[in-house]
TORMI-120486 format. One record per residue (C-alpha): residue number from 0; x, y, z. Coordinates in nm, 2 decimals, padded with zeros to 4 digits. Layout:
N
    k       u       v       w
  NUM       X       Y       Z
...
//
This chain:
404
    k       u       v       w
    0  -07.95   01.15   07.26
    1  -07.89   01.44   07.50
    2  -07.67   01.22   07.72
    3  -07.45   01.14   07.42
    4  -07.41   01.50   07.32
    5  -07.32   01.59   07.68
    6  -07.06   01.32   07.69
    7  -06.90   01.44   07.37
    8  -06.89   01.80   07.50
    9  -06.71   01.68   07.82
   10  -06.46   01.49   07.62
   11  -06.39   01.79   07.40
   12  -06.34   02.02   07.69
   13  -06.11   01.77   07.86
   14  -05.89   01.74   07.55
   15  -05.87   02.11   07.52
   16  -05.76   02.15   07.88
   17  -05.50   01.88   07.84
   18  -05.36   02.05   07.53
   19  -05.34   02.38   07.72
   20  -05.16   02.21   08.01
   21  -04.90   02.06   07.78
   22  -04.83   02.39   07.60
   23  -04.79   02.57   07.93
   24  -04.55   02.31   08.06
   25  -04.33   02.34   07.75
   26  -04.33   02.72   07.78
   27  -04.22   02.71   08.14
   28  -03.95   02.46   08.06
   29  -03.81   02.65   07.77
   30  -03.81   03.00   07.93
   31  -03.47   03.05   08.11
   32  -03.48   03.15   08.47
   33  -03.27   03.46   08.58
   34  -03.01   03.22   08.73
   35  -02.99   03.02   08.41
   36  -02.96   03.34   08.21
   37  -02.67   03.46   08.43
   38  -02.50   03.12   08.40
   39  -02.54   03.12   08.02
   40  -02.38   03.46   08.00
   41  -02.10   03.36   08.24
   42  -02.01   03.03   08.06
   43  -02.08   03.15   07.71
   44  -01.87   02.96   07.46
   45  -01.84   02.65   07.67
   46  -01.96   02.32   07.52
   47  -02.25   02.12   07.68
   48  -02.01   01.86   07.83
   49  -01.81   02.14   07.99
   50  -02.12   02.30   08.13
   51  -02.23   01.97   08.26
   52  -01.90   01.92   08.44
   53  -01.93   02.26   08.60
   54  -02.29   02.20   08.71
   55  -02.19   01.87   08.87
   56  -01.87   02.00   09.04
   57  -02.03   02.08   09.38
   58  -02.15   01.72   09.40
   59  -01.80   01.59   09.32
   60  -01.65   01.82   09.58
   61  -01.86   01.65   09.84
   62  -01.68   01.33   09.77
   63  -01.33   01.48   09.83
   64  -01.13   01.33   10.11
   65  -01.15   01.53   10.44
   66  -00.78   01.48   10.51
   67  -00.57   01.80   10.49
   68  -00.24   01.82   10.30
   69  -00.06   01.79   10.64
   70  -00.23   01.46   10.71
   71  -00.14   01.33   10.37
   72   00.22   01.45   10.40
   73   00.26   01.29   10.75
   74   00.10   00.97   10.64
   75   00.37   00.93   10.37
   76   00.66   00.96   10.60
   77   00.52   00.89   10.95
   78   00.62   00.52   10.97
   79   00.98   00.60   10.87
   80   01.02   00.85   11.17
   81   01.19   00.69   11.47
   82   01.27   00.76   11.83
   83   01.63   00.73   11.93
   84   01.72   00.67   12.30
   85   02.08   00.68   12.41
   86   02.27   00.57   12.72
   87   02.62   00.68   12.82
   88   02.81   00.56   13.13
   89   03.05   00.83   13.26
   90   03.29   00.82   13.56
   91   03.29   01.12   13.80
   92   03.63   01.14   13.97
   93   03.67   01.25   14.33
   94   03.85   01.57   14.41
   95   04.22   01.49   14.39
   96   04.29   01.75   14.67
   97   04.10   01.53   14.92
   98   04.32   01.23   14.82
   99   04.64   01.42   14.93
  100   04.81   01.23   15.22
  101   04.85   01.56   15.41
  102   04.47   01.60   15.44
  103   04.45   01.24   15.53
  104   04.69   01.29   15.82
  105   04.56   01.62   15.93
  106   04.19   01.52   15.94
  107   04.25   01.16   16.04
  108   04.08   01.01   15.74
  109   03.75   01.19   15.82
  110   03.75   01.36   15.48
  111   03.84   01.05   15.29
  112   03.61   01.03   14.99
  113   03.47   00.71   14.83
  114   03.62   00.60   14.50
  115   03.51   00.76   14.18
  116   03.14   00.70   14.10
  117   02.98   00.60   13.77
  118   02.67   00.77   13.64
  119   02.43   00.67   13.36
  120   02.33   00.96   13.13
  121   02.03   00.91   12.91
  122   01.94   01.11   12.60
  123   01.66   01.11   12.35
  124   01.60   01.24   12.00
  125   01.45   01.16   11.66
  126   01.56   01.02   11.32
  127   01.42   00.89   11.00
  128   01.49   00.58   10.79
  129   01.65   00.65   10.45
  130   01.72   00.29   10.34
  131   01.49   00.00   10.39
  132   01.78  -00.22   10.50
  133   01.80  -00.01   10.83
  134   02.00   00.31   10.76
  135   01.88   00.60   10.97
  136   01.98   00.97   10.95
  137   01.99   01.19   11.26
  138   02.19   01.46   11.44
  139   02.54   01.39   11.56
  140   02.47   01.55   11.89
  141   02.18   01.30   11.95
  142   02.41   01.00   11.95
  143   02.73   01.18   12.06
  144   02.96   00.93   12.26
  145   02.66   00.70   12.32
  146   02.74   00.35   12.46
  147   02.40   00.22   12.37
  148   02.15   00.33   12.11
  149   01.79   00.21   12.09
  150   01.57   00.28   11.79
  151   01.20   00.26   11.83
  152   00.95   00.25   11.54
  153   00.60   00.39   11.55
  154   00.46   00.04   11.54
  155   00.63  -00.05   11.86
  156   00.92  -00.24   11.73
  157   01.26  -00.18   11.88
  158   01.61  -00.23   11.74
  159   01.96  -00.19   11.88
  160   02.14   00.08   11.68
  161   02.50   00.10   11.57
  162   02.65   00.45   11.51
  163   02.82   00.41   11.17
  164   02.96   00.76   11.15
  165   02.92   01.11   11.29
  166   03.03   01.46   11.16
  167   03.04   01.73   11.42
  168   03.09   02.01   11.17
  169   02.76   01.95   11.00
  170   02.59   01.78   11.31
  171   02.49   01.48   11.11
  172   02.51   01.11   11.19
  173   02.41   00.77   11.04
  174   02.28   00.49   11.26
  175   02.23   00.13   11.13
  176   01.99  -00.13   11.27
  177   01.99  -00.50   11.19
  178   01.64  -00.57   11.04
  179   01.71  -00.95   11.00
  180   01.63  -00.91   10.63
  181   01.31  -00.73   10.68
  182   01.25  -00.41   10.48
  183   01.16  -00.10   10.68
  184   00.95   00.20   10.56
  185   01.16   00.48   10.42
  186   01.12   00.86   10.40
  187   01.13   01.02   10.05
  188   01.41   01.28   10.03
  189   01.32   01.60   09.86
  190   01.54   01.88   09.71
  191   01.62   02.16   09.96
  192   01.75   02.38   09.68
  193   01.39   02.42   09.55
  194   01.26   02.54   09.89
  195   01.14   02.90   09.90
  196   01.06   03.14   10.18
  197   00.69   03.11   10.26
  198   00.66   02.74   10.17
  199   00.49   02.51   10.42
  200   00.71   02.34   10.67
  201   00.60   02.03   10.87
  202   00.82   01.91   11.16
  203   00.78   01.55   11.28
  204   00.95   01.39   11.58
  205   00.95   01.33   11.95
  206   00.99   01.67   12.12
  207   01.03   01.66   12.50
  208   00.95   01.29   12.49
  209   00.61   01.33   12.33
  210   00.62   01.07   12.06
  211   00.48   01.12   11.71
  212   00.43   01.49   11.74
  213   00.36   01.70   11.43
  214   00.39   02.08   11.41
  215   00.32   02.31   11.12
  216   00.47   02.64   11.00
  217   00.63   02.81   10.71
  218   00.99   02.86   10.58
  219   01.10   03.18   10.75
  220   01.43   03.23   10.57
  221   01.70   03.03   10.39
  222   02.08   03.00   10.42
  223   02.09   03.13   10.78
  224   02.47   03.10   10.86
  225   02.55   02.89   11.17
  226   02.77   03.17   11.29
  227   02.47   03.40   11.30
  228   02.27   03.14   11.49
  229   02.54   03.12   11.76
  230   02.74   02.81   11.67
  231   03.05   02.93   11.49
  232   03.22   02.58   11.51
  233   02.97   02.45   11.26
  234   02.97   02.49   10.88
  235   02.61   02.51   10.79
  236   02.35   02.73   10.63
  237   02.02   02.65   10.81
  238   01.67   02.65   10.69
  239   01.48   02.87   10.94
  240   01.12   02.79   11.02
  241   00.85   02.89   11.26
  242   00.73   02.53   11.29
  243   00.79   02.44   11.66
  244   01.11   02.25   11.71
  245   01.20   02.15   12.06
  246   01.46   01.92   12.23
  247   01.37   01.57   12.12
  248   01.28   01.70   11.77
  249   01.65   01.69   11.69
  250   01.73   01.46   11.40
  251   01.37   01.43   11.29
  252   01.25   01.53   10.94
  253   01.13   01.87   10.82
  254   00.88   01.80   10.54
  255   00.73   02.00   10.26
  256   00.36   01.99   10.17
  257   00.41   01.68   09.96
  258   00.56   01.48   10.24
  259   00.92   01.50   10.11
  260   01.21   01.55   10.36
  261   01.36   01.90   10.30
  262   01.56   01.92   10.62
  263   01.68   01.76   10.95
  264   01.54   01.94   11.25
  265   01.80   02.08   11.49
  266   01.71   02.24   11.83
  267   02.00   02.47   11.91
  268   01.87   02.79   12.06
  269   01.71   02.75   12.40
  270   01.61   03.12   12.40
  271   01.44   03.11   12.06
  272   01.07   03.17   12.06
  273   00.89   03.06   11.74
  274   01.21   03.00   11.56
  275   01.35   02.66   11.46
  276   01.64   02.55   11.24
  277   01.69   02.26   11.01
  278   01.99   02.13   10.82
  279   01.91   02.13   10.44
  280   01.86   01.77   10.32
  281   02.09   01.83   10.02
  282   02.38   01.87   10.27
  283   02.29   01.53   10.42
  284   02.28   01.38   10.07
  285   02.63   01.49   10.01
  286   02.78   01.30   10.31
  287   02.54   01.03   10.42
  288   02.71   00.76   10.22
  289   03.05   00.87   10.36
  290   02.91   00.84   10.72
  291   02.75   00.51   10.64
  292   03.09   00.37   10.55
  293   03.24   00.51   10.87
  294   03.47   00.74   10.69
  295   03.58   01.09   10.79
  296   03.39   01.37   10.61
  297   03.64   01.60   10.43
  298   03.63   01.96   10.55
  299   03.88   02.20   10.40
  300   04.05   02.43   10.65
  301   04.30   02.71   10.63
  302   04.34   02.80   11.00
  303   04.22   03.15   11.07
  304   03.97   03.32   11.29
  305   03.80   03.61   11.11
  306   03.52   03.87   11.11
  307   03.34   04.06   10.83
  308   03.49   04.40   10.77
  309   03.30   04.70   10.63
  310   03.39   05.07   10.60
  311   03.15   05.14   10.89
  312   03.31   04.88   11.11
  313   03.66   05.01   11.02
  314   03.56   05.38   11.10
  315   03.42   05.28   11.43
  316   03.74   05.09   11.52
  317   03.97   05.37   11.40
  318   03.78   05.64   11.60
  319   03.86   05.44   11.92
  320   04.18   05.58   12.08
  321   04.24   05.25   12.24
  322   04.23   05.05   11.92
  323   04.55   04.85   11.86
  324   04.50   04.84   11.48
  325   04.41   05.10   11.22
  326   04.19   04.92   10.97
  327   04.14   05.00   10.60
  328   03.79   05.13   10.53
  329   03.70   04.86   10.28
  330   03.48   04.56   10.24
  331   03.65   04.23   10.31
  332   03.74   03.98   10.58
  333   03.96   04.07   10.87
  334   04.20   03.81   11.01
  335   04.17   03.82   11.39
  336   04.39   03.51   11.46
  337   04.62   03.27   11.27
  338   04.62   02.93   11.42
  339   04.95   02.76   11.49
  340   05.07   02.49   11.25
  341   04.80   02.55   10.99
  342   04.81   02.63   10.62
  343   04.74   03.00   10.69
  344   05.05   03.02   10.91
  345   05.26   02.84   10.65
  346   05.15   03.08   10.38
  347   05.27   03.38   10.58
  348   04.92   03.52   10.67
  349   04.92   03.75   10.98
  350   04.67   03.90   11.22
  351   04.53   04.23   11.08
  352   04.54   04.11   10.72
  353   04.23   04.19   10.52
  354   04.13   03.93   10.27
  355   03.98   04.09   09.95
  356   03.97   03.80   09.70
  357   04.01   03.42   09.67
  358   04.09   03.29   09.33
  359   03.99   03.62   09.17
  360   03.65   03.62   09.34
  361   03.57   03.92   09.56
  362   03.52   03.82   09.93
  363   03.29   04.05   10.13
  364   03.19   03.84   10.43
  365   03.33   03.57   10.66
  366   03.04   03.34   10.57
  367   03.12   03.38   10.20
  368   03.49   03.30   10.27
  369   03.39   02.99   10.47
  370   03.17   02.86   10.18
  371   03.45   02.93   09.93
  372   03.70   02.73   10.13
  373   03.45   02.45   10.20
  374   03.37   02.41   09.83
  375   03.73   02.40   09.73
  376   03.82   02.06   09.87
  377   04.10   01.94   10.09
  378   04.45   01.99   09.94
  379   04.36   02.26   09.70
  380   04.59   02.56   09.64
  381   04.40   02.88   09.69
  382   04.51   03.22   09.58
  383   04.44   03.49   09.84
  384   04.46   03.86   09.77
  385   04.51   04.05   10.09
  386   04.56   04.41   10.21
  387   04.84   04.46   10.46
  388   04.97   04.80   10.57
  389   04.79   04.96   10.28
  390   04.94   04.74   10.02
  391   04.79   04.45   09.83
  392   04.97   04.12   09.83
  393   04.91   03.76   09.71
  394   04.94   03.45   09.93
  395   04.89   03.09   09.83
  396   04.73   02.87   10.08
  397   04.69   02.49   10.05
  398   04.38   02.39   10.24
  399   04.41   02.11   10.50
  400   04.16   01.88   10.67
  401   03.98   02.02   10.98
  402   04.04   01.81   11.28
  403   03.78   01.80   11.56
//
C-alpha cells in the first residue's frame, strides 16, 4: 500500500517537472533576443519571405563565383584576341659615292663595296577577330608594308593573313585569314560614345612579346586630340587610359567591365609613363567595311597648316619686335601655311588669315576646325569666314581627298 502511494507521488512530481520544462522552453523561444529585436526594428514592415531572403543572403553569398569582373570580361573576348607577326624584306643600297669610277681608279678597287644587301625586318603586334569568317581589326602601323603576315590564335592555331586595307590617317587596318569554312570566336564591339572618365579599362594583347597579357586601369580622359599627343598627321580623338599599353599591345582591344571592345590600343608615346591611348571603337566601325573591301577611306582635306589663336597668343606675338605678323587679338585659327595645289590655295586663302567661322559655326581651335572638315565629306563646299588685315571676308572652299 505504501509502495503504491510512493509510486503515485513520484509520477505526479515527474509530470509537474515535465510541465515546468515545457513552459520554460516556450518562454525562451518566444522572448526575442537583443539581436532579434534590433533586426525587427531595422526590417520593420518587411514581409516574412523578405526577411527570410535577407537572413539567408550570407549563405547565398558564399556560393558566388570567385572570378572578378576582369576575369569574366577577359573570358568573353580572350579567344578572339590574336598575335600578329610580320616580315618585310628591305634592300639596303651601298653608298653611291664608293661606286664612282674615280674612287675605283684612285684606290685600286680596295674600297669596292659588295652589292646591295637584303635585310629581313620582323614586327609584332596584336589584333582581334570581328567576323567569324576571319576578319581581324588591328593598327595600320602593325602591318605597314609587310610582305608576310602570320596570325596566331590563343589555342595555338596559325593562319597566313592578307592585309585587305589600311588607313594611315586613323591608323587602322583590316587583315583577313582563310579559315577553310571554320567559324572563329569573335569579340563583341561596344559603344565608345557611352564611355565615361573613371570607367574601368582592360587592355588585352601581346606587349613586348608576352602573349595573352591583361592590364587593368581606368579611363583617364576622352577625346584627346592626336595633335596634342604628338602625331599631327593623324585625325583622331583618343581614349586615354592608365592601363599599361606597351609596344606589342598595338592593335589589341581595350575592354569595358562587360567585356565589350571600346577601343583599339595604340602605343605611340615612348616617353609616356602610366599613359596609354586607344582609338575609339566607333571610329573603327565607321571604316572597317571600307577597309575590308580594299577601298580608300575618304578624308576631306582643304590644304592648310594651322594653329589655335587666342588673344593671349596674339598679344605675346605682337609684343615681340621680331615678329613678322601683327595678329588680331581674337579667338580663331591662324593659317600658318597654304599648301600648293590644294582647295585652300584655289579659294584664295593666304598665310596670316584667321579663320573665325565655317558654315556659320564659330571656330575657336585647330582641333575643332579639323573635326568640322572631317565631318563635312569629300567634295563639299564650305563657307569660311576669315579675318584678313582687320577686315572680315568670306571664302568658299571645296574639300578634296587627302592623299598620303
